[in-house]
PyMOL CGO cylinders between C-alpha atoms (Angstrom):
from pymol import cmd
from pymol.cgo import CYLINDER

trace = [
    CYLINDER, 158.00, 99.01, 159.37, 155.78, 96.23, 158.13, 0.3, 1, 1, 1, 1, 1, 1,
    CYLINDER, 155.78, 96.23, 158.13, 152.44, 95.64, 159.66, 0.3, 1, 1, 1, 1, 1, 1,
    CYLINDER, 152.44, 95.64, 159.66, 151.65, 92.13, 160.70, 0.3, 1, 1, 1, 1, 1, 1,
    CYLINDER, 151.65, 92.13, 160.70, 148.13, 91.20, 161.70, 0.3, 1, 1, 1, 1, 1, 1,
    CYLINDER, 148.13, 91.20, 161.70, 147.19, 89.02, 164.70, 0.3, 1, 1, 1, 1, 1, 1,
    CYLINDER, 147.19, 89.02, 164.70, 145.95, 85.42, 164.40, 0.3, 1, 1, 1, 1, 1, 1,
    CYLINDER, 145.95, 85.42, 164.40, 143.56, 83.60, 166.64, 0.3, 1, 1, 1, 1, 1, 1,
    CYLINDER, 143.56, 83.60, 166.64, 144.54, 80.36, 168.25, 0.3, 1, 1, 1, 1, 1, 1,
    CYLINDER, 144.54, 80.36, 168.25, 142.45, 77.46, 167.21, 0.3, 1, 1, 1, 1, 1, 1,
    CYLINDER, 142.45, 77.46, 167.21, 142.86, 75.72, 170.58, 0.3, 1, 1, 1, 1, 1, 1,
    CYLINDER, 142.86, 75.72, 170.58, 142.55, 78.43, 173.30, 0.3, 1, 1, 1, 1, 1, 1,
    CYLINDER, 142.55, 78.43, 173.30, 140.97, 81.10, 171.05, 0.3, 1, 1, 1, 1, 1, 1,
    CYLINDER, 140.97, 81.10, 171.05, 143.40, 83.78, 172.09, 0.3, 1, 1, 1, 1, 1, 1,
    CYLINDER, 143.40, 83.78, 172.09, 145.02, 86.17, 169.71, 0.3, 1, 1, 1, 1, 1, 1,
    CYLINDER, 145.02, 86.17, 169.71, 148.73, 86.52, 169.14, 0.3, 1, 1, 1, 1, 1, 1,
    CYLINDER, 148.73, 86.52, 169.14, 151.16, 87.91, 166.62, 0.3, 1, 1, 1, 1, 1, 1,
    CYLINDER, 151.16, 87.91, 166.62, 151.10, 86.44, 163.11, 0.3, 1, 1, 1, 1, 1, 1,
    CYLINDER, 151.10, 86.44, 163.11, 154.95, 86.20, 163.22, 0.3, 1, 1, 1, 1, 1, 1,
    CYLINDER, 154.95, 86.20, 163.22, 154.70, 83.27, 165.70, 0.3, 1, 1, 1, 1, 1, 1,
    CYLINDER, 154.70, 83.27, 165.70, 154.40, 79.66, 164.54, 0.3, 1, 1, 1, 1, 1, 1,
    CYLINDER, 154.40, 79.66, 164.54, 152.88, 78.55, 167.90, 0.3, 1, 1, 1, 1, 1, 1,
    CYLINDER, 152.88, 78.55, 167.90, 150.50, 79.99, 170.33, 0.3, 1, 1, 1, 1, 1, 1,
    CYLINDER, 150.50, 79.99, 170.33, 152.50, 81.57, 173.29, 0.3, 1, 1, 1, 1, 1, 1,
    CYLINDER, 152.50, 81.57, 173.29, 149.66, 80.69, 175.63, 0.3, 1, 1, 1, 1, 1, 1,
    CYLINDER, 149.66, 80.69, 175.63, 148.92, 77.01, 175.00, 0.3, 1, 1, 1, 1, 1, 1,
    CYLINDER, 148.92, 77.01, 175.00, 151.71, 76.04, 172.59, 0.3, 1, 1, 1, 1, 1, 1,
    CYLINDER, 151.71, 76.04, 172.59, 149.42, 74.88, 169.82, 0.3, 1, 1, 1, 1, 1, 1,
    CYLINDER, 149.42, 74.88, 169.82, 150.43, 75.21, 166.21, 0.3, 1, 1, 1, 1, 1, 1,
    CYLINDER, 150.43, 75.21, 166.21, 148.78, 77.75, 164.05, 0.3, 1, 1, 1, 1, 1, 1,
    CYLINDER, 148.78, 77.75, 164.05, 145.76, 76.41, 162.05, 0.3, 1, 1, 1, 1, 1, 1,
    CYLINDER, 145.76, 76.41, 162.05, 144.92, 73.65, 164.59, 0.3, 1, 1, 1, 1, 1, 1,
    CYLINDER, 144.92, 73.65, 164.59, 141.22, 73.54, 165.29, 0.3, 1, 1, 1, 1, 1, 1,
    CYLINDER, 141.22, 73.54, 165.29, 140.23, 74.20, 168.85, 0.3, 1, 1, 1, 1, 1, 1,
    CYLINDER, 140.23, 74.20, 168.85, 137.16, 73.73, 170.92, 0.3, 1, 1, 1, 1, 1, 1,
    CYLINDER, 137.16, 73.73, 170.92, 135.56, 76.94, 169.50, 0.3, 1, 1, 1, 1, 1, 1,
    CYLINDER, 135.56, 76.94, 169.50, 136.44, 76.22, 165.86, 0.3, 1, 1, 1, 1, 1, 1,
    CYLINDER, 136.44, 76.22, 165.86, 133.59, 76.20, 163.38, 0.3, 1, 1, 1, 1, 1, 1,
    CYLINDER, 133.59, 76.20, 163.38, 132.51, 72.91, 161.87, 0.3, 1, 1, 1, 1, 1, 1,
    CYLINDER, 132.51, 72.91, 161.87, 131.68, 73.80, 158.36, 0.3, 1, 1, 1, 1, 1, 1,
    CYLINDER, 131.68, 73.80, 158.36, 131.81, 70.53, 156.62, 0.3, 1, 1, 1, 1, 1, 1,
    CYLINDER, 131.81, 70.53, 156.62, 128.05, 69.81, 156.76, 0.3, 1, 1, 1, 1, 1, 1,
    CYLINDER, 128.05, 69.81, 156.76, 127.26, 73.42, 155.57, 0.3, 1, 1, 1, 1, 1, 1,
    CYLINDER, 127.26, 73.42, 155.57, 129.49, 73.07, 152.62, 0.3, 1, 1, 1, 1, 1, 1,
    CYLINDER, 129.49, 73.07, 152.62, 127.82, 69.81, 151.61, 0.3, 1, 1, 1, 1, 1, 1,
    CYLINDER, 127.82, 69.81, 151.61, 124.38, 71.39, 151.90, 0.3, 1, 1, 1, 1, 1, 1,
    CYLINDER, 124.38, 71.39, 151.90, 125.37, 74.24, 149.68, 0.3, 1, 1, 1, 1, 1, 1,
    CYLINDER, 125.37, 74.24, 149.68, 126.56, 71.89, 146.98, 0.3, 1, 1, 1, 1, 1, 1,
    CYLINDER, 126.56, 71.89, 146.98, 123.41, 69.87, 147.07, 0.3, 1, 1, 1, 1, 1, 1,
    CYLINDER, 123.41, 69.87, 147.07, 121.28, 73.03, 146.84, 0.3, 1, 1, 1, 1, 1, 1,
    CYLINDER, 121.28, 73.03, 146.84, 123.22, 74.23, 143.82, 0.3, 1, 1, 1, 1, 1, 1,
    CYLINDER, 123.22, 74.23, 143.82, 122.76, 70.89, 142.11, 0.3, 1, 1, 1, 1, 1, 1,
    CYLINDER, 122.76, 70.89, 142.11, 118.99, 71.05, 142.72, 0.3, 1, 1, 1, 1, 1, 1,
    CYLINDER, 118.99, 71.05, 142.72, 118.78, 74.61, 141.32, 0.3, 1, 1, 1, 1, 1, 1,
    CYLINDER, 118.78, 74.61, 141.32, 120.63, 73.53, 138.10, 0.3, 1, 1, 1, 1, 1, 1,
    CYLINDER, 120.63, 73.53, 138.10, 118.29, 70.64, 137.64, 0.3, 1, 1, 1, 1, 1, 1,
    CYLINDER, 118.29, 70.64, 137.64, 115.30, 72.90, 138.03, 0.3, 1, 1, 1, 1, 1, 1,
    CYLINDER, 115.30, 72.90, 138.03, 116.64, 75.39, 135.51, 0.3, 1, 1, 1, 1, 1, 1,
    CYLINDER, 116.64, 75.39, 135.51, 117.45, 72.58, 133.06, 0.3, 1, 1, 1, 1, 1, 1,
    CYLINDER, 117.45, 72.58, 133.06, 113.81, 71.22, 133.32, 0.3, 1, 1, 1, 1, 1, 1,
    CYLINDER, 113.81, 71.22, 133.32, 112.32, 74.68, 132.73, 0.3, 1, 1, 1, 1, 1, 1,
    CYLINDER, 112.32, 74.68, 132.73, 114.48, 75.22, 129.54, 0.3, 1, 1, 1, 1, 1, 1,
    CYLINDER, 114.48, 75.22, 129.54, 113.51, 71.77, 128.25, 0.3, 1, 1, 1, 1, 1, 1,
    CYLINDER, 113.51, 71.77, 128.25, 109.72, 72.49, 128.69, 0.3, 1, 1, 1, 1, 1, 1,
    CYLINDER, 109.72, 72.49, 128.69, 110.17, 75.80, 126.86, 0.3, 1, 1, 1, 1, 1, 1,
    CYLINDER, 110.17, 75.80, 126.86, 112.03, 74.28, 123.96, 0.3, 1, 1, 1, 1, 1, 1,
    CYLINDER, 112.03, 74.28, 123.96, 109.68, 71.31, 123.50, 0.3, 1, 1, 1, 1, 1, 1,
    CYLINDER, 109.68, 71.31, 123.50, 106.37, 73.02, 124.17, 0.3, 1, 1, 1, 1, 1, 1,
    CYLINDER, 106.37, 73.02, 124.17, 106.87, 76.47, 122.53, 0.3, 1, 1, 1, 1, 1, 1,
    CYLINDER, 106.87, 76.47, 122.53, 106.06, 75.28, 119.06, 0.3, 1, 1, 1, 1, 1, 1,
    CYLINDER, 106.06, 75.28, 119.06, 102.53, 74.19, 120.04, 0.3, 1, 1, 1, 1, 1, 1,
    CYLINDER, 102.53, 74.19, 120.04, 101.96, 77.12, 122.33, 0.3, 1, 1, 1, 1, 1, 1,
    CYLINDER, 101.96, 77.12, 122.33, 98.61, 78.92, 121.44, 0.3, 1, 1, 1, 1, 1, 1,
    CYLINDER, 98.61, 78.92, 121.44, 97.52, 76.27, 118.91, 0.3, 1, 1, 1, 1, 1, 1,
    CYLINDER, 97.52, 76.27, 118.91, 94.38, 74.37, 119.43, 0.3, 1, 1, 1, 1, 1, 1,
    CYLINDER, 94.38, 74.37, 119.43, 94.26, 70.60, 119.15, 0.3, 1, 1, 1, 1, 1, 1,
    CYLINDER, 94.26, 70.60, 119.15, 93.45, 69.47, 115.66, 0.3, 1, 1, 1, 1, 1, 1,
    CYLINDER, 93.45, 69.47, 115.66, 93.65, 73.07, 114.24, 0.3, 1, 1, 1, 1, 1, 1,
    CYLINDER, 93.65, 73.07, 114.24, 95.34, 73.30, 110.94, 0.3, 1, 1, 1, 1, 1, 1,
    CYLINDER, 95.34, 73.30, 110.94, 96.88, 76.30, 109.21, 0.3, 1, 1, 1, 1, 1, 1,
    CYLINDER, 96.88, 76.30, 109.21, 94.87, 77.02, 105.95, 0.3, 1, 1, 1, 1, 1, 1,
    CYLINDER, 94.87, 77.02, 105.95, 96.83, 76.30, 102.77, 0.3, 1, 1, 1, 1, 1, 1,
    CYLINDER, 96.83, 76.30, 102.77, 97.94, 79.30, 100.73, 0.3, 1, 1, 1, 1, 1, 1,
    CYLINDER, 97.94, 79.30, 100.73, 95.92, 79.53, 97.53, 0.3, 1, 1, 1, 1, 1, 1,
    CYLINDER, 95.92, 79.53, 97.53, 97.91, 78.39, 94.40, 0.3, 1, 1, 1, 1, 1, 1,
    CYLINDER, 97.91, 78.39, 94.40, 96.90, 81.53, 92.54, 0.3, 1, 1, 1, 1, 1, 1,
    CYLINDER, 96.90, 81.53, 92.54, 96.25, 84.87, 94.15, 0.3, 1, 1, 1, 1, 1, 1,
    CYLINDER, 96.25, 84.87, 94.15, 92.87, 86.44, 93.36, 0.3, 1, 1, 1, 1, 1, 1,
    CYLINDER, 92.87, 86.44, 93.36, 91.82, 90.06, 93.62, 0.3, 1, 1, 1, 1, 1, 1,
    CYLINDER, 91.82, 90.06, 93.62, 88.99, 90.90, 96.01, 0.3, 1, 1, 1, 1, 1, 1,
    CYLINDER, 88.99, 90.90, 96.01, 86.64, 93.75, 95.40, 0.3, 1, 1, 1, 1, 1, 1,
    CYLINDER, 86.64, 93.75, 95.40, 83.97, 94.33, 98.13, 0.3, 1, 1, 1, 1, 1, 1,
    CYLINDER, 83.97, 94.33, 98.13, 84.10, 90.64, 99.07, 0.3, 1, 1, 1, 1, 1, 1,
    CYLINDER, 84.10, 90.64, 99.07, 83.63, 89.37, 95.50, 0.3, 1, 1, 1, 1, 1, 1,
    CYLINDER, 83.63, 89.37, 95.50, 86.29, 87.56, 93.60, 0.3, 1, 1, 1, 1, 1, 1,
    CYLINDER, 86.29, 87.56, 93.60, 86.99, 89.05, 90.20, 0.3, 1, 1, 1, 1, 1, 1,
    CYLINDER, 86.99, 89.05, 90.20, 88.64, 87.00, 87.49, 0.3, 1, 1, 1, 1, 1, 1,
    CYLINDER, 88.64, 87.00, 87.49, 91.31, 88.27, 85.18, 0.3, 1, 1, 1, 1, 1, 1,
    CYLINDER, 91.31, 88.27, 85.18, 89.46, 87.80, 81.97, 0.3, 1, 1, 1, 1, 1, 1,
    CYLINDER, 89.46, 87.80, 81.97, 90.20, 90.81, 79.69, 0.3, 1, 1, 1, 1, 1, 1,
    CYLINDER, 90.20, 90.81, 79.69, 86.73, 90.85, 77.94, 0.3, 1, 1, 1, 1, 1, 1,
    CYLINDER, 86.73, 90.85, 77.94, 84.21, 89.69, 80.61, 0.3, 1, 1, 1, 1, 1, 1,
    CYLINDER, 84.21, 89.69, 80.61, 84.66, 89.91, 84.31, 0.3, 1, 1, 1, 1, 1, 1,
    CYLINDER, 84.66, 89.91, 84.31, 82.73, 87.61, 86.68, 0.3, 1, 1, 1, 1, 1, 1,
    CYLINDER, 82.73, 87.61, 86.68, 81.51, 88.61, 90.09, 0.3, 1, 1, 1, 1, 1, 1,
    CYLINDER, 81.51, 88.61, 90.09, 80.04, 85.78, 92.23, 0.3, 1, 1, 1, 1, 1, 1,
    CYLINDER, 80.04, 85.78, 92.23, 79.29, 83.78, 89.09, 0.3, 1, 1, 1, 1, 1, 1,
    CYLINDER, 79.29, 83.78, 89.09, 77.59, 86.67, 87.37, 0.3, 1, 1, 1, 1, 1, 1,
    CYLINDER, 77.59, 86.67, 87.37, 78.95, 88.64, 84.36, 0.3, 1, 1, 1, 1, 1, 1,
    CYLINDER, 78.95, 88.64, 84.36, 80.05, 92.16, 85.44, 0.3, 1, 1, 1, 1, 1, 1,
    CYLINDER, 80.05, 92.16, 85.44, 80.05, 94.87, 82.74, 0.3, 1, 1, 1, 1, 1, 1,
    CYLINDER, 80.05, 94.87, 82.74, 81.95, 98.09, 83.67, 0.3, 1, 1, 1, 1, 1, 1,
    CYLINDER, 81.95, 98.09, 83.67, 79.81, 101.26, 83.42, 0.3, 1, 1, 1, 1, 1, 1,
    CYLINDER, 79.81, 101.26, 83.42, 80.15, 103.08, 80.15, 0.3, 1, 1, 1, 1, 1, 1,
    CYLINDER, 80.15, 103.08, 80.15, 82.19, 106.25, 80.28, 0.3, 1, 1, 1, 1, 1, 1,
    CYLINDER, 82.19, 106.25, 80.28, 80.44, 109.58, 79.34, 0.3, 1, 1, 1, 1, 1, 1,
    CYLINDER, 80.44, 109.58, 79.34, 81.17, 110.70, 75.83, 0.3, 1, 1, 1, 1, 1, 1,
    CYLINDER, 81.17, 110.70, 75.83, 83.51, 113.66, 75.40, 0.3, 1, 1, 1, 1, 1, 1,
    CYLINDER, 83.51, 113.66, 75.40, 82.15, 116.75, 73.66, 0.3, 1, 1, 1, 1, 1, 1,
    CYLINDER, 82.15, 116.75, 73.66, 82.38, 116.46, 69.94, 0.3, 1, 1, 1, 1, 1, 1,
    CYLINDER, 82.38, 116.46, 69.94, 81.34, 112.77, 69.77, 0.3, 1, 1, 1, 1, 1, 1,
    CYLINDER, 81.34, 112.77, 69.77, 78.69, 111.02, 67.85, 0.3, 1, 1, 1, 1, 1, 1,
    CYLINDER, 78.69, 111.02, 67.85, 76.31, 113.97, 68.07, 0.3, 1, 1, 1, 1, 1, 1,
    CYLINDER, 76.31, 113.97, 68.07, 78.33, 116.07, 65.66, 0.3, 1, 1, 1, 1, 1, 1,
    CYLINDER, 78.33, 116.07, 65.66, 77.04, 116.32, 62.14, 0.3, 1, 1, 1, 1, 1, 1,
    CYLINDER, 77.04, 116.32, 62.14, 73.55, 114.81, 63.09, 0.3, 1, 1, 1, 1, 1, 1,
    CYLINDER, 73.55, 114.81, 63.09, 70.33, 116.61, 63.07, 0.3, 1, 1, 1, 1, 1, 1,
    CYLINDER, 70.33, 116.61, 63.07, 68.80, 117.22, 66.52, 0.3, 1, 1, 1, 1, 1, 1,
    CYLINDER, 68.80, 117.22, 66.52, 65.06, 116.26, 66.78, 0.3, 1, 1, 1, 1, 1, 1,
    CYLINDER, 65.06, 116.26, 66.78, 62.55, 118.79, 67.88, 0.3, 1, 1, 1, 1, 1, 1,
    CYLINDER, 62.55, 118.79, 67.88, 62.48, 119.24, 71.66, 0.3, 1, 1, 1, 1, 1, 1,
    CYLINDER, 62.48, 119.24, 71.66, 59.51, 119.10, 74.09, 0.3, 1, 1, 1, 1, 1, 1,
    CYLINDER, 59.51, 119.10, 74.09, 57.30, 122.06, 74.76, 0.3, 1, 1, 1, 1, 1, 1,
    CYLINDER, 57.30, 122.06, 74.76, 59.21, 125.19, 75.61, 0.3, 1, 1, 1, 1, 1, 1,
    CYLINDER, 59.21, 125.19, 75.61, 62.53, 123.74, 74.26, 0.3, 1, 1, 1, 1, 1, 1,
    CYLINDER, 62.53, 123.74, 74.26, 64.49, 124.74, 71.26, 0.3, 1, 1, 1, 1, 1, 1,
    CYLINDER, 64.49, 124.74, 71.26, 65.74, 122.33, 68.58, 0.3, 1, 1, 1, 1, 1, 1,
    CYLINDER, 65.74, 122.33, 68.58, 68.07, 122.58, 65.66, 0.3, 1, 1, 1, 1, 1, 1,
    CYLINDER, 68.07, 122.58, 65.66, 66.40, 123.93, 62.53, 0.3, 1, 1, 1, 1, 1, 1,
    CYLINDER, 66.40, 123.93, 62.53, 64.88, 121.00, 60.59, 0.3, 1, 1, 1, 1, 1, 1,
    CYLINDER, 64.88, 121.00, 60.59, 65.64, 122.46, 57.19, 0.3, 1, 1, 1, 1, 1, 1,
    CYLINDER, 65.64, 122.46, 57.19, 69.38, 122.95, 57.87, 0.3, 1, 1, 1, 1, 1, 1,
    CYLINDER, 69.38, 122.95, 57.87, 72.12, 120.45, 57.52, 0.3, 1, 1, 1, 1, 1, 1,
    CYLINDER, 72.12, 120.45, 57.52, 75.62, 120.78, 59.01, 0.3, 1, 1, 1, 1, 1, 1,
    CYLINDER, 75.62, 120.78, 59.01, 77.61, 122.82, 58.47, 0.3, 1, 1, 1, 1, 1, 1,
    CYLINDER, 77.61, 122.82, 58.47, 75.48, 125.96, 58.41, 0.3, 1, 1, 1, 1, 1, 1,
    CYLINDER, 75.48, 125.96, 58.41, 76.13, 129.67, 59.05, 0.3, 1, 1, 1, 1, 1, 1,
    CYLINDER, 76.13, 129.67, 59.05, 74.53, 131.33, 62.18, 0.3, 1, 1, 1, 1, 1, 1,
    CYLINDER, 74.53, 131.33, 62.18, 74.72, 134.50, 64.06, 0.3, 1, 1, 1, 1, 1, 1,
    CYLINDER, 74.72, 134.50, 64.06, 75.02, 135.11, 67.82, 0.3, 1, 1, 1, 1, 1, 1,
    CYLINDER, 75.02, 135.11, 67.82, 71.89, 136.41, 69.45, 0.3, 1, 1, 1, 1, 1, 1,
    CYLINDER, 71.89, 136.41, 69.45, 73.17, 137.72, 72.72, 0.3, 1, 1, 1, 1, 1, 1,
    CYLINDER, 73.17, 137.72, 72.72, 75.09, 140.97, 73.53, 0.3, 1, 1, 1, 1, 1, 1,
    CYLINDER, 75.09, 140.97, 73.53, 77.85, 138.93, 75.11, 0.3, 1, 1, 1, 1, 1, 1,
    CYLINDER, 77.85, 138.93, 75.11, 77.95, 135.25, 75.76, 0.3, 1, 1, 1, 1, 1, 1,
    CYLINDER, 77.95, 135.25, 75.76, 80.61, 132.85, 76.92, 0.3, 1, 1, 1, 1, 1, 1,
    CYLINDER, 80.61, 132.85, 76.92, 81.85, 130.15, 74.49, 0.3, 1, 1, 1, 1, 1, 1,
    CYLINDER, 81.85, 130.15, 74.49, 82.49, 126.81, 76.46, 0.3, 1, 1, 1, 1, 1, 1,
    CYLINDER, 82.49, 126.81, 76.46, 84.73, 123.88, 75.88, 0.3, 1, 1, 1, 1, 1, 1,
    CYLINDER, 84.73, 123.88, 75.88, 81.83, 121.58, 76.40, 0.3, 1, 1, 1, 1, 1, 1,
    CYLINDER, 81.83, 121.58, 76.40, 78.01, 121.38, 76.53, 0.3, 1, 1, 1, 1, 1, 1,
    CYLINDER, 78.01, 121.38, 76.53, 77.45, 123.08, 79.88, 0.3, 1, 1, 1, 1, 1, 1,
    CYLINDER, 77.45, 123.08, 79.88, 78.40, 125.92, 82.10, 0.3, 1, 1, 1, 1, 1, 1,
    CYLINDER, 78.40, 125.92, 82.10, 80.71, 123.72, 84.16, 0.3, 1, 1, 1, 1, 1, 1,
    CYLINDER, 80.71, 123.72, 84.16, 83.13, 123.53, 81.26, 0.3, 1, 1, 1, 1, 1, 1,
    CYLINDER, 83.13, 123.53, 81.26, 85.88, 126.12, 80.94, 0.3, 1, 1, 1, 1, 1, 1,
    CYLINDER, 85.88, 126.12, 80.94, 85.50, 129.30, 79.01, 0.3, 1, 1, 1, 1, 1, 1,
    CYLINDER, 85.50, 129.30, 79.01, 87.07, 129.34, 75.51, 0.3, 1, 1, 1, 1, 1, 1,
    CYLINDER, 87.07, 129.34, 75.51, 86.23, 132.91, 74.54, 0.3, 1, 1, 1, 1, 1, 1,
    CYLINDER, 86.23, 132.91, 74.54, 83.34, 135.41, 74.27, 0.3, 1, 1, 1, 1, 1, 1,
    CYLINDER, 83.34, 135.41, 74.27, 80.99, 136.04, 71.42, 0.3, 1, 1, 1, 1, 1, 1,
    CYLINDER, 80.99, 136.04, 71.42, 79.01, 139.22, 70.85, 0.3, 1, 1, 1, 1, 1, 1,
    CYLINDER, 79.01, 139.22, 70.85, 75.74, 140.00, 69.09, 0.3, 1, 1, 1, 1, 1, 1,
    CYLINDER, 75.74, 140.00, 69.09, 75.83, 139.57, 65.38, 0.3, 1, 1, 1, 1, 1, 1,
    CYLINDER, 75.83, 139.57, 65.38, 78.99, 137.51, 65.35, 0.3, 1, 1, 1, 1, 1, 1,
    CYLINDER, 78.99, 137.51, 65.35, 78.94, 135.11, 62.42, 0.3, 1, 1, 1, 1, 1, 1,
    CYLINDER, 78.94, 135.11, 62.42, 79.77, 131.49, 63.35, 0.3, 1, 1, 1, 1, 1, 1,
    CYLINDER, 79.77, 131.49, 63.35, 79.93, 128.14, 61.56, 0.3, 1, 1, 1, 1, 1, 1,
    CYLINDER, 79.93, 128.14, 61.56, 77.77, 125.51, 63.24, 0.3, 1, 1, 1, 1, 1, 1,
    CYLINDER, 77.77, 125.51, 63.24, 79.36, 122.04, 62.55, 0.3, 1, 1, 1, 1, 1, 1,
    CYLINDER, 79.36, 122.04, 62.55, 77.24, 119.85, 64.94, 0.3, 1, 1, 1, 1, 1, 1,
    CYLINDER, 77.24, 119.85, 64.94, 75.18, 119.74, 68.12, 0.3, 1, 1, 1, 1, 1, 1,
    CYLINDER, 75.18, 119.74, 68.12, 75.30, 117.93, 71.49, 0.3, 1, 1, 1, 1, 1, 1,
    CYLINDER, 75.30, 117.93, 71.49, 72.84, 117.24, 74.34, 0.3, 1, 1, 1, 1, 1, 1,
    CYLINDER, 72.84, 117.24, 74.34, 74.05, 118.91, 77.53, 0.3, 1, 1, 1, 1, 1, 1,
    CYLINDER, 74.05, 118.91, 77.53, 72.98, 121.21, 80.37, 0.3, 1, 1, 1, 1, 1, 1,
    CYLINDER, 72.98, 121.21, 80.37, 69.61, 122.92, 80.04, 0.3, 1, 1, 1, 1, 1, 1,
    CYLINDER, 69.61, 122.92, 80.04, 69.78, 126.70, 79.79, 0.3, 1, 1, 1, 1, 1, 1,
    CYLINDER, 69.78, 126.70, 79.79, 66.71, 128.92, 80.27, 0.3, 1, 1, 1, 1, 1, 1,
    CYLINDER, 66.71, 128.92, 80.27, 66.64, 132.45, 78.81, 0.3, 1, 1, 1, 1, 1, 1,
    CYLINDER, 66.64, 132.45, 78.81, 63.72, 134.79, 78.10, 0.3, 1, 1, 1, 1, 1, 1,
    CYLINDER, 63.72, 134.79, 78.10, 61.19, 132.06, 79.09, 0.3, 1, 1, 1, 1, 1, 1,
    CYLINDER, 61.19, 132.06, 79.09, 62.64, 129.52, 76.68, 0.3, 1, 1, 1, 1, 1, 1,
    CYLINDER, 62.64, 129.52, 76.68, 64.81, 126.52, 77.61, 0.3, 1, 1, 1, 1, 1, 1,
    CYLINDER, 64.81, 126.52, 77.61, 67.17, 124.31, 75.58, 0.3, 1, 1, 1, 1, 1, 1,
    CYLINDER, 67.17, 124.31, 75.58, 69.63, 121.45, 76.30, 0.3, 1, 1, 1, 1, 1, 1,
    CYLINDER, 69.63, 121.45, 76.30, 70.97, 121.57, 72.77, 0.3, 1, 1, 1, 1, 1, 1,
    CYLINDER, 70.97, 121.57, 72.77, 74.50, 122.95, 72.47, 0.3, 1, 1, 1, 1, 1, 1,
    CYLINDER, 74.50, 122.95, 72.47, 75.87, 123.86, 68.98, 0.3, 1, 1, 1, 1, 1, 1,
    CYLINDER, 75.87, 123.86, 68.98, 79.59, 123.23, 68.23, 0.3, 1, 1, 1, 1, 1, 1,
    CYLINDER, 79.59, 123.23, 68.23, 80.70, 126.49, 66.52, 0.3, 1, 1, 1, 1, 1, 1,
    CYLINDER, 80.70, 126.49, 66.52, 83.75, 127.83, 64.72, 0.3, 1, 1, 1, 1, 1, 1,
    CYLINDER, 83.75, 127.83, 64.72, 84.62, 131.50, 64.10, 0.3, 1, 1, 1, 1, 1, 1,
    CYLINDER, 84.62, 131.50, 64.10, 87.55, 133.78, 63.77, 0.3, 1, 1, 1, 1, 1, 1,
    CYLINDER, 87.55, 133.78, 63.77, 88.21, 136.79, 65.93, 0.3, 1, 1, 1, 1, 1, 1,
    CYLINDER, 88.21, 136.79, 65.93, 91.24, 139.10, 65.77, 0.3, 1, 1, 1, 1, 1, 1,
    CYLINDER, 91.24, 139.10, 65.77, 92.91, 136.64, 63.42, 0.3, 1, 1, 1, 1, 1, 1,
    CYLINDER, 92.91, 136.64, 63.42, 92.53, 133.74, 65.89, 0.3, 1, 1, 1, 1, 1, 1,
    CYLINDER, 92.53, 133.74, 65.89, 90.29, 130.65, 65.17, 0.3, 1, 1, 1, 1, 1, 1,
    CYLINDER, 90.29, 130.65, 65.17, 87.97, 129.81, 68.04, 0.3, 1, 1, 1, 1, 1, 1,
    CYLINDER, 87.97, 129.81, 68.04, 86.19, 126.50, 68.48, 0.3, 1, 1, 1, 1, 1, 1,
    CYLINDER, 86.19, 126.50, 68.48, 83.64, 125.75, 71.21, 0.3, 1, 1, 1, 1, 1, 1,
    CYLINDER, 83.64, 125.75, 71.21, 80.07, 125.37, 72.27, 0.3, 1, 1, 1, 1, 1, 1,
    CYLINDER, 80.07, 125.37, 72.27, 77.14, 127.68, 72.57, 0.3, 1, 1, 1, 1, 1, 1,
    CYLINDER, 77.14, 127.68, 72.57, 73.63, 126.85, 73.69, 0.3, 1, 1, 1, 1, 1, 1,
    CYLINDER, 73.63, 126.85, 73.69, 71.18, 126.93, 70.81, 0.3, 1, 1, 1, 1, 1, 1,
    CYLINDER, 71.18, 126.93, 70.81, 69.24, 129.73, 72.51, 0.3, 1, 1, 1, 1, 1, 1,
    CYLINDER, 69.24, 129.73, 72.51, 71.99, 132.08, 71.50, 0.3, 1, 1, 1, 1, 1, 1,
    CYLINDER, 71.99, 132.08, 71.50, 72.57, 131.04, 67.90, 0.3, 1, 1, 1, 1, 1, 1,
    CYLINDER, 72.57, 131.04, 67.90, 70.23, 131.41, 64.96, 0.3, 1, 1, 1, 1, 1, 1,
    CYLINDER, 70.23, 131.41, 64.96, 70.54, 130.68, 61.19, 0.3, 1, 1, 1, 1, 1, 1,
    CYLINDER, 70.54, 130.68, 61.19, 71.80, 133.65, 59.30, 0.3, 1, 1, 1, 1, 1, 1,
    CYLINDER, 71.80, 133.65, 59.30, 69.01, 135.33, 57.43, 0.3, 1, 1, 1, 1, 1, 1,
]
cmd.load_cgo(trace, "trace")
């Protein structure tokens, strides 16, 4: 059995079966407006006008955003600085040029600091002058190379003129060595004497050739 809902008469406001085409109470046709019917014409018109106003407001906001966004945050008359045609290298706020030979810093010539010489440089093969009081110097009467002997029971042979250099080997008392040069380095004190002269030596032990540096306190000319 199908269910049919009731309808309300637009004239007498009474409800009756939806199967009827006319109201059984007043005889009015279905859908005819009665005295209690709502008058919605004015309401619909107001809704349409309100929607139009809202659309116009949205369009105005979008227009302002599109036209004013490009200049947002920029001050009047402010200009974006031009990009330099050629990039420069900055070092501590000073612009340094790219010249290979001479580098300028703030208009002044900048000369890089000289690198320390590696052991075995210009000092080799030259005679070391006499040192100050209390310091040993290379024998004046000897020229390189000369033969010497080790004057310590056991002393480390270094890869450079100082104790901070790595150990190459050990040398013992009486070991004969060939002195091929000298170099200024770390000052060593032993037995009340000091020296900053380091001899470059060569010797062979157990069939292996050893090259390194010994402080002059521990090497003396072979008698």
